[in-house]
MARTI-363314 format. One line per field, with one value per residue (C-alpha): residue number from 1; residue in one letter; x, y, z. Coordinates in nm, 2 decimals, always signed. Layout:
<atoms>
num <- (NUM | ...)
residu <- (A | ...)
xx <- (X | ...)
yy <- (Y | ...)
zz <- (Z | ...)
</atoms>
This chain:
<atoms>
num <- (1 | 2 | 3 | 4 | 5 | 6 | 7 | 8 | 9 | 10 | 11 | 12 | 13 | 14 | 15 | 16 | 17 | 18 | 19 | 20 | 21 | 22 | 23 | 24 | 25 | 26 | 27 | 28 | 29 | 30 | 31 | 32 | 33 | 34 | 35 | 36 | 37 | 38 | 39 | 40 | 41 | 42 | 43 | 44 | 45 | 46 | 47 | 48 | 49 | 50 | 51 | 52 | 53 | 54 | 55 | 56 | 57 | 58 | 59 | 60 | 61 | 62 | 63 | 64 | 65 | 66 | 67 | 68 | 69 | 70 | 71 | 72 | 73 | 74 | 75 | 76 | 77 | 78 | 79 | 80 | 81 | 82 | 83 | 84 | 85 | 86 | 87 | 88 | 89 | 90 | 91 | 92 | 93 | 94 | 95 | 96 | 97 | 98 | 99 | 100 | 101 | 102 | 103 | 104 | 105 | 106 | 107 | 108 | 109 | 110 | 111 | 112 | 113 | 114 | 115 | 116 | 117 | 118 | 119 | 120 | 121 | 122 | 123 | 124 | 125 | 126 | 127 | 128 | 129 | 130 | 131 | 132 | 133 | 134 | 135 | 136 | 137 | 138 | 139 | 140 | 141 | 142 | 143 | 144 | 145 | 146 | 147 | 148 | 149 | 150 | 151 | 152 | 153 | 154 | 155 | 156 | 157 | 158 | 159 | 160 | 161 | 162 | 163 | 164 | 165 | 166 | 167 | 168 | 169 | 170 | 171 | 172 | 173 | 174 | 175 | 176 | 177 | 178 | 179 | 180 | 181 | 182 | 183 | 184 | 185 | 186 | 187 | 188 | 189 | 190 | 191 | 192 | 193 | 194 | 195 | 196 | 197 | 198 | 199 | 200 | 201 | 202 | 203 | 204 | 205 | 206 | 207 | 208 | 209 | 210 | 211 | 212 | 213 | 214 | 215 | 216 | 217 | 218 | 219 | 220 | 221 | 222 | 223 | 224 | 225 | 226 | 227 | 228 | 229 | 230 | 231 | 232 | 233 | 234 | 235 | 236 | 237 | 238 | 239 | 240 | 241 | 242 | 243 | 244 | 245 | 246 | 247 | 248 | 249 | 250 | 251 | 252 | 253 | 254 | 255 | 256 | 257 | 258 | 259 | 260 | 261 | 262 | 263 | 264 | 265 | 266 | 267 | 268 | 269 | 270 | 271 | 272 | 273 | 274 | 275 | 276 | 277 | 278 | 279 | 280 | 281 | 282 | 283 | 284 | 285 | 286 | 287 | 288 | 289 | 290 | 291 | 292 | 293 | 294 | 295 | 296 | 297 | 298 | 299 | 300 | 301 | 302 | 303 | 304 | 305 | 306 | 307 | 308 | 309 | 310 | 311 | 312 | 313 | 314 | 315 | 316 | 317 | 318 | 319 | 320 | 321 | 322 | 323 | 324 | 325 | 326 | 327 | 328 | 329 | 330 | 331 | 332 | 333 | 334 | 335 | 336 | 337 | 338 | 339 | 340 | 341 | 342 | 343 | 344 | 345 | 346 | 347 | 348 | 349 | 350 | 351 | 352 | 353 | 354 | 355 | 356 | 357 | 358 | 359 | 360 | 361 | 362 | 363 | 364 | 365 | 366 | 367 | 368 | 369 | 370 | 371 | 372 | 373 | 374 | 375 | 376 | 377 | 378 | 379 | 380 | 381 | 382 | 383 | 384 | 385 | 386 | 387 | 388 | 389 | 390 | 391 | 392 | 393 | 394 | 395 | 396 | 397 | 398 | 399 | 400 | 401 | 402 | 403 | 404 | 405 | 406 | 407 | 408 | 409 | 410 | 411 | 412 | 413 | 414 | 415 | 416 | 417 | 418 | 419 | 420 | 421 | 422 | 423 | 424 | 425 | 426 | 427 | 428 | 429 | 430 | 431 | 432 | 433 | 434 | 435 | 436 | 437 | 438 | 439 | 440 | 441 | 442 | 443 | 444 | 445 | 446 | 447 | 448 | 449 | 450 | 451 | 452 | 453 | 454 | 455 | 456 | 457 | 458 | 459 | 460 | 461 | 462 | 463 | 464 | 465 | 466 | 467 | 468 | 469 | 470 | 471 | 472 | 473 | 474 | 475 | 476 | 477 | 478 | 479 | 480 | 481 | 482)
residu <- (M | P | K | T | A | K | T | I | F | N | T | T | E | K | S | N | F | I | L | N | M | K | T | E | D | Y | W | R | Y | N | L | R | I | M | Q | L | F | L | I | L | I | P | I | F | S | A | V | L | E | F | A | K | V | Y | S | V | P | P | M | A | L | S | I | A | G | V | F | A | M | V | F | V | F | I | G | Y | M | K | S | V | T | P | K | R | L | I | L | P | T | V | L | A | V | G | M | I | A | W | G | C | V | S | L | F | N | C | F | Y | P | K | I | A | I | F | G | A | D | G | R | G | E | G | L | L | S | I | I | F | Y | A | C | F | F | L | M | G | A | Q | L | G | T | E | E | N | Q | L | K | L | V | R | S | M | L | V | M | T | F | V | E | C | I | W | A | L | L | Q | V | L | P | I | G | F | P | S | Y | Y | R | S | L | E | P | I | L | I | F | D | L | F | L | P | S | G | L | T | G | S | P | V | L | L | A | S | L | L | C | M | M | E | I | P | A | V | M | C | S | A | F | E | K | E | K | K | H | R | V | F | A | W | I | C | A | V | L | F | P | V | L | S | V | K | T | Q | C | T | L | G | I | A | G | M | A | V | A | I | L | A | S | V | I | C | V | F | I | R | K | E | G | K | Q | A | G | I | R | L | G | A | L | L | V | A | F | V | I | G | L | G | W | V | Y | A | S | P | S | L | N | N | S | Y | D | R | K | A | G | E | N | A | D | I | A | N | G | I | V | L | Y | D | G | G | I | F | W | K | D | S | A | Y | R | L | E | V | S | G | Y | P | V | N | G | S | K | N | P | Y | G | D | F | N | I | D | S | P | V | E | T | Y | E | R | L | W | K | V | T | T | D | I | I | K | Q | F | P | L | A | G | T | G | E | D | N | L | I | Y | P | Q | L | F | Q | S | L | S | I | N | Q | N | P | N | T | F | D | R | A | Y | N | F | Y | L | Q | M | A | G | T | T | G | I | P | M | L | L | L | F | I | A | L | M | A | T | A | F | V | Q | G | K | N | V | E | T | D | S | P | W | L | R | T | M | V | Y | G | A | V | T | V | Y | L | I | V | M | V | I | G | S | S | S | I | T | V | T | P | L | F | W | M | L | A | G | C | C | C | Y | L | G | K | E | E | W)
xx <- (+0.03 | +0.17 | +0.26 | +0.01 | +0.13 | +0.12 | -0.15 | -0.26 | -0.63 | -0.71 | -0.68 | -0.50 | -0.16 | -0.09 | -0.16 | +0.06 | +0.38 | +0.60 | +0.56 | +0.59 | +0.87 | +1.23 | +1.56 | +1.62 | +1.28 | +1.41 | +1.75 | +1.54 | +1.30 | +1.61 | +1.78 | +1.42 | +1.36 | +1.69 | +1.66 | +1.33 | +1.49 | +1.73 | +1.45 | +1.21 | +1.47 | +1.52 | +1.24 | +1.14 | +1.42 | +1.35 | +1.00 | +1.11 | +1.37 | +1.10 | +0.90 | +1.18 | +1.05 | +1.30 | +1.16 | +0.95 | +0.93 | +1.26 | +0.94 | +1.16 | +1.38 | +1.11 | +0.89 | +1.17 | +1.35 | +0.96 | +1.01 | +1.37 | +1.23 | +0.96 | +1.24 | +1.52 | +1.24 | +1.12 | +1.50 | +1.50 | +1.14 | +1.22 | +1.58 | +1.71 | +1.94 | +2.30 | +2.43 | +2.77 | +2.59 | +2.49 | +2.75 | +2.69 | +2.35 | +2.41 | +2.61 | +2.41 | +2.10 | +2.38 | +2.37 | +2.01 | +1.99 | +2.26 | +2.06 | +1.76 | +2.01 | +2.09 | +1.70 | +1.63 | +1.91 | +1.86 | +1.76 | +1.44 | +1.33 | +1.13 | +1.44 | +1.60 | +1.34 | +1.25 | +1.55 | +1.56 | +1.35 | +1.55 | +1.78 | +1.57 | +1.87 | +1.70 | +1.71 | +1.45 | +1.70 | +1.96 | +1.74 | +1.65 | +2.03 | +2.12 | +1.84 | +1.99 | +2.34 | +2.20 | +1.98 | +2.31 | +2.50 | +2.18 | +2.17 | +2.24 | +2.47 | +2.74 | +2.47 | +2.22 | +2.54 | +2.62 | +2.24 | +2.28 | +2.58 | +2.44 | +2.11 | +2.36 | +2.55 | +2.25 | +2.09 | +2.44 | +2.43 | +2.10 | +2.25 | +2.51 | +2.26 | +2.08 | +2.41 | +2.47 | +2.17 | +2.27 | +2.62 | +2.52 | +2.31 | +2.03 | +1.77 | +1.79 | +1.67 | +1.98 | +1.99 | +2.36 | +2.38 | +2.47 | +2.68 | +2.50 | +2.72 | +3.02 | +2.82 | +2.93 | +2.68 | +2.64 | +2.87 | +2.66 | +2.74 | +2.67 | +2.44 | +2.23 | +1.95 | +2.20 | +2.13 | +2.43 | +2.79 | +2.99 | +2.69 | +2.72 | +3.06 | +3.11 | +2.88 | +3.10 | +3.40 | +3.20 | +3.08 | +3.39 | +3.56 | +3.24 | +3.20 | +3.59 | +3.56 | +3.28 | +3.45 | +3.65 | +3.50 | +3.14 | +3.09 | +2.84 | +2.97 | +2.69 | +2.73 | +3.10 | +3.06 | +2.79 | +3.01 | +3.30 | +3.12 | +3.03 | +3.41 | +3.47 | +3.21 | +3.21 | +3.61 | +3.47 | +3.16 | +3.28 | +3.59 | +3.35 | +3.14 | +3.45 | +3.49 | +3.75 | +3.60 | +3.50 | +3.91 | +4.12 | +3.88 | +3.83 | +4.22 | +4.18 | +3.90 | +4.09 | +4.41 | +4.26 | +4.08 | +4.38 | +4.55 | +4.23 | +4.23 | +4.60 | +4.52 | +4.26 | +4.37 | +4.74 | +4.92 | +4.91 | +4.52 | +4.56 | +4.78 | +4.50 | +4.29 | +4.45 | +4.55 | +4.17 | +4.06 | +4.32 | +4.25 | +3.82 | +4.02 | +4.25 | +3.90 | +3.73 | +4.00 | +4.01 | +3.61 | +3.66 | +3.92 | +3.71 | +3.37 | +3.39 | +3.41 | +3.18 | +2.93 | +2.97 | +3.03 | +3.07 | +3.06 | +2.96 | +3.17 | +3.34 | +2.97 | +2.93 | +2.92 | +3.30 | +3.39 | +3.57 | +3.91 | +3.96 | +4.09 | +4.06 | +3.87 | +3.73 | +3.37 | +3.37 | +3.24 | +3.02 | +2.83 | +2.83 | +2.58 | +2.42 | +2.30 | +2.20 | +2.08 | +1.97 | +1.87 | +1.70 | +1.75 | +1.89 | +2.16 | +2.29 | +2.41 | +2.77 | +2.82 | +3.15 | +3.15 | +2.90 | +2.91 | +2.95 | +3.14 | +3.40 | +3.45 | +3.43 | +3.64 | +3.73 | +3.46 | +3.67 | +3.92 | +3.82 | +4.10 | +3.98 | +3.61 | +3.76 | +3.92 | +3.64 | +3.34 | +3.63 | +3.70 | +3.34 | +3.24 | +3.50 | +3.41 | +3.06 | +3.15 | +3.38 | +3.04 | +2.83 | +3.07 | +2.83 | +2.50 | +2.56 | +2.34 | +2.06 | +2.05 | +2.07 | +2.08 | +2.37 | +2.33 | +2.12 | +2.42 | +2.58 | +2.28 | +2.39 | +2.16 | +1.83 | +1.63 | +1.56 | +1.81 | +1.88 | +1.97 | +2.26 | +2.56 | +2.83 | +2.68 | +2.63 | +2.44 | +2.71 | +3.05 | +3.13 | +3.34 | +3.14 | +3.29 | +3.29 | +2.92 | +2.81 | +3.02 | +2.84 | +2.56 | +2.52 | +2.78 | +3.15 | +3.02 | +2.81 | +3.16 | +3.29 | +3.02 | +3.02 | +3.39 | +3.36 | +3.08 | +3.29 | +3.58 | +3.32 | +3.19 | +3.57 | +3.69 | +3.41 | +3.39 | +3.75 | +3.87 | +3.52 | +3.54 | +3.38 | +3.33 | +3.41 | +3.69 | +3.70 | +3.35 | +3.43 | +3.76 | +3.54 | +3.26 | +3.59 | +3.73 | +3.41 | +3.33 | +3.70 | +3.73 | +3.36 | +3.52 | +3.83 | +3.64 | +3.42 | +3.67 | +3.55 | +3.20 | +2.85 | +2.64 | +2.29 | +1.93 | +2.02 | +2.40 | +2.42 | +2.19 | +2.39 | +2.73 | +2.55 | +2.42 | +2.75 | +2.90 | +2.62 | +2.78 | +3.15 | +3.01 | +2.88 | +2.88 | +3.02 | +2.74 | +2.88 | +2.69 | +2.40)
yy <- (-0.05 | +0.34 | +0.62 | +0.84 | +1.18 | +1.37 | +1.65 | +1.89 | +1.86 | +1.63 | +1.93 | +1.83 | +1.73 | +2.06 | +2.28 | +2.06 | +2.14 | +2.23 | +1.89 | +1.66 | +1.89 | +1.69 | +1.81 | +1.86 | +2.10 | +2.27 | +2.37 | +2.45 | +2.68 | +2.84 | +2.88 | +3.03 | +3.29 | +3.40 | +3.40 | +3.60 | +3.89 | +3.95 | +3.94 | +4.20 | +4.43 | +4.52 | +4.55 | +4.80 | +5.00 | +5.04 | +5.16 | +5.40 | +5.52 | +5.57 | +5.78 | +5.93 | +5.83 | +5.74 | +5.77 | +5.41 | +5.12 | +4.87 | +4.60 | +4.42 | +4.38 | +4.34 | +4.07 | +3.84 | +3.92 | +3.81 | +3.46 | +3.39 | +3.41 | +3.19 | +2.94 | +3.00 | +2.94 | +2.60 | +2.48 | +2.48 | +2.34 | +2.09 | +2.01 | +2.05 | +2.27 | +2.11 | +2.17 | +2.33 | +2.62 | +2.70 | +2.96 | +3.11 | +3.15 | +3.22 | +3.49 | +3.64 | +3.67 | +3.81 | +4.09 | +4.14 | +4.18 | +4.41 | +4.60 | +4.59 | +4.75 | +5.02 | +5.07 | +5.16 | +5.38 | +5.60 | +5.90 | +5.84 | +5.44 | +5.49 | +5.52 | +5.31 | +5.01 | +5.08 | +5.28 | +5.61 | +5.71 | +5.58 | +5.36 | +5.11 | +5.01 | +4.96 | +4.74 | +4.52 | +4.49 | +4.35 | +4.05 | +4.01 | +3.98 | +3.75 | +3.55 | +3.59 | +3.50 | +3.12 | +3.07 | +3.11 | +2.86 | +2.60 | +2.56 | +2.18 | +2.12 | +2.31 | +2.31 | +2.54 | +2.74 | +2.74 | +2.87 | +3.10 | +3.25 | +3.26 | +3.43 | +3.68 | +3.78 | +3.77 | +4.07 | +4.23 | +4.23 | +4.38 | +4.63 | +4.70 | +4.72 | +5.01 | +5.18 | +5.18 | +5.31 | +5.60 | +5.68 | +5.74 | +6.13 | +5.97 | +6.12 | +5.74 | +5.83 | +5.87 | +6.12 | +6.14 | +6.28 | +6.63 | +6.66 | +6.97 | +6.96 | +7.05 | +7.24 | +7.01 | +6.90 | +6.65 | +6.40 | +6.08 | +5.86 | +5.53 | +5.38 | +5.10 | +5.01 | +5.02 | +5.36 | +5.51 | +5.53 | +5.39 | +5.19 | +4.96 | +5.00 | +4.80 | +4.54 | +4.51 | +4.49 | +4.19 | +4.00 | +4.02 | +3.72 | +3.47 | +3.60 | +3.50 | +3.19 | +3.09 | +3.16 | +2.99 | +2.63 | +2.61 | +2.29 | +2.41 | +2.68 | +2.93 | +2.96 | +3.05 | +3.26 | +3.45 | +3.51 | +3.61 | +3.86 | +4.02 | +3.95 | +4.22 | +4.44 | +4.48 | +4.64 | +4.89 | +5.05 | +5.03 | +5.27 | +5.47 | +5.52 | +5.76 | +5.71 | +5.58 | +5.24 | +5.22 | +5.23 | +5.11 | +4.84 | +4.72 | +4.66 | +4.49 | +4.26 | +4.16 | +4.11 | +3.85 | +3.71 | +3.61 | +3.47 | +3.25 | +3.11 | +3.11 | +2.89 | +2.64 | +2.65 | +2.66 | +2.95 | +3.00 | +3.07 | +3.26 | +3.48 | +3.53 | +3.64 | +3.86 | +4.07 | +4.06 | +4.20 | +4.44 | +4.57 | +4.57 | +4.80 | +5.04 | +5.05 | +5.17 | +5.45 | +5.60 | +5.60 | +5.88 | +6.04 | +6.11 | +6.14 | +6.50 | +6.57 | +6.30 | +6.46 | +6.81 | +6.83 | +7.13 | +7.39 | +7.62 | +7.74 | +8.03 | +8.13 | +8.06 | +7.73 | +7.66 | +7.32 | +7.09 | +6.95 | +6.57 | +6.38 | +6.12 | +6.28 | +6.11 | +6.29 | +6.11 | +6.41 | +6.48 | +6.19 | +6.11 | +6.40 | +6.42 | +6.09 | +6.20 | +6.55 | +6.60 | +6.30 | +6.15 | +6.46 | +6.27 | +6.53 | +6.88 | +7.04 | +7.08 | +7.43 | +7.71 | +7.94 | +7.71 | +7.75 | +7.35 | +7.31 | +7.12 | +7.40 | +7.33 | +7.07 | +7.04 | +6.81 | +6.82 | +6.65 | +6.23 | +6.24 | +6.61 | +6.44 | +6.05 | +6.27 | +6.45 | +6.19 | +5.95 | +6.20 | +6.31 | +5.95 | +5.86 | +6.14 | +6.01 | +5.70 | +5.80 | +5.97 | +5.67 | +5.37 | +5.09 | +5.12 | +5.40 | +5.65 | +5.39 | +5.23 | +5.49 | +5.76 | +5.86 | +6.23 | +6.34 | +6.39 | +6.62 | +6.92 | +7.23 | +7.47 | +7.34 | +7.03 | +7.04 | +6.83 | +7.00 | +7.32 | +7.18 | +7.23 | +6.99 | +6.71 | +6.33 | +6.04 | +5.73 | +5.76 | +5.56 | +5.33 | +5.03 | +4.94 | +5.30 | +5.36 | +4.99 | +5.13 | +5.47 | +5.38 | +5.04 | +5.05 | +4.86 | +4.54 | +4.53 | +4.58 | +4.27 | +4.07 | +4.11 | +4.02 | +3.71 | +3.60 | +3.63 | +3.45 | +3.20 | +3.16 | +3.17 | +2.91 | +2.67 | +2.56 | +2.60 | +2.23 | +2.12 | +1.85 | +1.95 | +1.84 | +2.20 | +2.39 | +2.61 | +2.68 | +2.80 | +2.96 | +3.18 | +3.24 | +3.32 | +3.54 | +3.78 | +3.77 | +3.85 | +4.15 | +4.30 | +4.33 | +4.47 | +4.78 | +4.87 | +5.07 | +5.29 | +5.14 | +5.20 | +4.93 | +4.92 | +4.75 | +4.67 | +4.55 | +4.44 | +4.14 | +4.00 | +4.02 | +3.81 | +3.54 | +3.44 | +3.51 | +3.23 | +2.99 | +3.04 | +2.81 | +2.56 | +2.20 | +1.93 | +1.60 | +1.39 | +1.69 | +1.68)
zz <- (+0.04 | -0.13 | +0.17 | +0.24 | +0.25 | +0.58 | +0.67 | +0.87 | +1.00 | +0.65 | +0.42 | +0.09 | +0.00 | -0.17 | +0.11 | +0.34 | +0.10 | +0.36 | +0.62 | +0.24 | +0.15 | +0.03 | +0.14 | -0.23 | -0.26 | +0.02 | -0.17 | -0.49 | -0.33 | -0.19 | -0.50 | -0.64 | -0.40 | -0.43 | -0.81 | -0.77 | -0.64 | -0.86 | -1.12 | -0.90 | -0.82 | -1.21 | -1.30 | -0.99 | -1.05 | -1.43 | -1.36 | -1.09 | -1.34 | -1.61 | -1.33 | -1.21 | -0.86 | -0.62 | -0.25 | -0.23 | -0.01 | -0.18 | -0.26 | -0.46 | -0.14 | +0.10 | -0.11 | -0.19 | +0.20 | +0.34 | +0.14 | +0.28 | +0.63 | +0.57 | +0.42 | +0.64 | +0.97 | +0.71 | +0.72 | +1.12 | +1.19 | +0.98 | +1.06 | +0.71 | +0.87 | +0.90 | +1.24 | +1.11 | +1.01 | +1.38 | +1.44 | +1.11 | +1.25 | +1.61 | +1.47 | +1.17 | +1.47 | +1.69 | +1.44 | +1.40 | +1.75 | +1.78 | +1.50 | +1.71 | +2.03 | +1.76 | +1.69 | +2.05 | +2.05 | +1.74 | +1.65 | +1.38 | +1.49 | +1.19 | +0.94 | +1.13 | +1.07 | +0.74 | +0.63 | +0.44 | +0.16 | -0.15 | +0.06 | +0.23 | +0.45 | +0.77 | +1.04 | +0.82 | +0.54 | +0.82 | +0.86 | +0.46 | +0.43 | +0.69 | +0.58 | +0.20 | +0.39 | +0.52 | +0.22 | +0.01 | +0.24 | +0.21 | -0.19 | -0.12 | -0.53 | -0.68 | -1.03 | -0.75 | -0.69 | -1.09 | -1.12 | -0.89 | -1.06 | -1.36 | -1.27 | -1.07 | -1.44 | -1.62 | -1.39 | -1.40 | -1.81 | -1.79 | -1.57 | -1.84 | -2.10 | -1.92 | -1.85 | -2.25 | -2.29 | -2.04 | -2.19 | -2.55 | -2.56 | -2.71 | -2.39 | -2.24 | -1.86 | -1.66 | -1.32 | -1.34 | -1.73 | -1.53 | -1.19 | -1.03 | -0.72 | -0.95 | -1.19 | -1.50 | -1.79 | -2.01 | -1.94 | -1.93 | -1.64 | -1.61 | -1.30 | -1.45 | -1.23 | -0.87 | -0.82 | -0.86 | -1.07 | -0.79 | -0.71 | -1.09 | -1.02 | -0.68 | -0.90 | -1.16 | -0.96 | -0.73 | -1.04 | -1.31 | -1.14 | -1.21 | -1.50 | -1.60 | -1.43 | -1.60 | -1.96 | -1.89 | -1.71 | -1.77 | -1.97 | -2.20 | -2.50 | -2.43 | -2.12 | -2.18 | -2.47 | -2.24 | -1.96 | -2.18 | -2.31 | -1.98 | -1.91 | -2.13 | -2.09 | -1.71 | -1.71 | -2.01 | -1.82 | -1.44 | -1.59 | -1.77 | -1.41 | -1.36 | -0.98 | -0.76 | -0.73 | -1.06 | -1.22 | -0.94 | -0.80 | -1.15 | -1.16 | -0.82 | -0.99 | -1.32 | -1.08 | -0.91 | -1.20 | -1.38 | -1.02 | -0.99 | -1.36 | -1.26 | -0.96 | -1.19 | -1.54 | -1.71 | -1.76 | -2.10 | -2.08 | -1.83 | -1.99 | -2.33 | -2.06 | -1.90 | -2.23 | -2.33 | -2.00 | -2.01 | -2.34 | -2.26 | -1.90 | -2.19 | -2.41 | -2.09 | -2.00 | -2.45 | -2.37 | -2.08 | -2.27 | -2.52 | -2.38 | -2.34 | -2.71 | -2.78 | -2.56 | -2.59 | -2.20 | -2.05 | -1.70 | -1.53 | -1.27 | -1.44 | -1.54 | -1.86 | -2.07 | -2.10 | -2.32 | -2.09 | -2.29 | -2.27 | -2.04 | -1.75 | -1.42 | -1.14 | -1.02 | -0.69 | -0.48 | -0.75 | -0.81 | -0.39 | -0.35 | -0.69 | -0.51 | -0.21 | -0.21 | -0.60 | -0.61 | -0.30 | -0.08 | +0.22 | +0.26 | +0.27 | -0.02 | -0.10 | -0.05 | -0.01 | +0.24 | +0.50 | +0.88 | +0.89 | +1.20 | +0.97 | +0.70 | +0.36 | +0.13 | -0.23 | -0.38 | -0.72 | -0.53 | -0.47 | -0.15 | +0.00 | -0.02 | +0.11 | +0.42 | +0.48 | +0.45 | +0.69 | +0.97 | +1.02 | +1.05 | +1.28 | +1.52 | +1.52 | +1.60 | +1.88 | +2.02 | +1.92 | +1.98 | +2.07 | +1.94 | +1.67 | +1.52 | +1.46 | +1.10 | +0.80 | +1.05 | +0.99 | +0.90 | +1.19 | +1.42 | +1.16 | +1.18 | +1.30 | +1.20 | +1.09 | +1.17 | +0.79 | +0.62 | +0.30 | +0.52 | +0.65 | +0.39 | +0.32 | +0.54 | +0.41 | +0.45 | +0.34 | +0.43 | +0.13 | +0.32 | +0.42 | +0.73 | +0.91 | +0.77 | +0.95 | +1.28 | +1.25 | +1.23 | +1.44 | +1.63 | +1.66 | +1.80 | +1.46 | +1.27 | +1.48 | +1.42 | +1.09 | +1.05 | +1.28 | +1.05 | +0.69 | +0.88 | +1.01 | +0.63 | +0.48 | +0.76 | +0.73 | +0.34 | +0.26 | +0.35 | +0.24 | -0.10 | -0.40 | -0.73 | -0.95 | -0.69 | -0.96 | -0.83 | -0.45 | -0.55 | -0.78 | -0.50 | -0.24 | -0.53 | -0.58 | -0.20 | -0.17 | -0.42 | -0.27 | +0.04 | -0.08 | -0.31 | -0.04 | +0.13 | -0.10 | -0.15 | -0.01 | +0.12 | -0.08 | -0.20 | -0.55 | -0.52 | -0.18 | -0.09 | -0.41 | -0.17 | +0.10 | -0.13 | -0.21 | +0.13 | +0.24 | -0.08 | +0.09 | +0.38 | +0.11 | +0.26 | +0.08 | +0.00 | +0.31 | +0.53 | +0.47)
</atoms>
């Protein structure tokens, strides 16, 4: 007699899929939920770009995040989650718990929960990120891991197509056509659907290693060809963002990519790939150099429309305040001669810009070392002459140093928990036996590059979830663990 499926209160078998879910089904659902986010985030972002509406709830993260919470709970309820994930789970829960501590000591609780308008990185995002991490660790098979990476490459490729349309002077929706904070117009910088050229650059840097590795080791030719197209496209657009992270970060990513290929493949093929990637990088630089003439760019600093000479210029400060002050209105405007306690700075200089951001954030950390200012509340300790944010010149809401930002908003203990979680993920997955060692090298490399470039980068709901998924993949368990 066939075995009867379990049911609750004699209801139908389909309505009790959780009780009857097999381990393989659980892995597949985890993959589908993460893929759901990768589909929703560009769709929602595209609609908002066309509508030029940015201060709306981050629905893509919320929808996928709620599903992630449910299935992480199901994994423990059904005892599917391996015991070896207890320590990462404890650390992830510790981050959520400390996020609650920060919430109760914040300036504005509503913002600390849901995040600032257009940012959305409140306590809920910390919960969702932790769930994505745990789901990434429970994909069960290397094939599921590979499917996730493929989906990420497709999403990033879509971002690149959108970015390519933005850099052409054809009237395509772009908030970074001009940089009003530094009075330069018709630059046509790419941001894709991430919200900022800096965020697009961080995404491209992180995904460069997966693109290169998949182009070398994928079994099917169509996947190898697509991955190689991505591998040479990402450097071009990353350089075209004309920010420090876009150029220096991609240089690091290319170097790391070649090292990874050297580790898993013969040196000759690695050398060929290095040459192609360097060509793409140089093409990007050449495009940047010629862009002012191609776009008829001009500036108004002298009170007139003066042409801009060709050259490779970094616009970090202009991008930062264009994003926060002009696009989202979550910071003050950059103004020389303001009464800001920290005085003025040269927004045209990336060095002075980062120096200013990091000095102010460091002082905030000294004031609130344990609980921080509260999630997405970094702006509020800086207000000096009005409760209205935009009436406080030279203030900012992002430190453009992921680690200082975390310590400043949620306290030094949160930063220590994060470091411990990353270390645990790397150590636990290091010695696991796998059928495809290149997958492990690829995931470790992508996560490492992201952690490096975040020294001058910022977290975002459009990019950071991918990092957490890949970080979870570092915890991949061998077949013997299930």
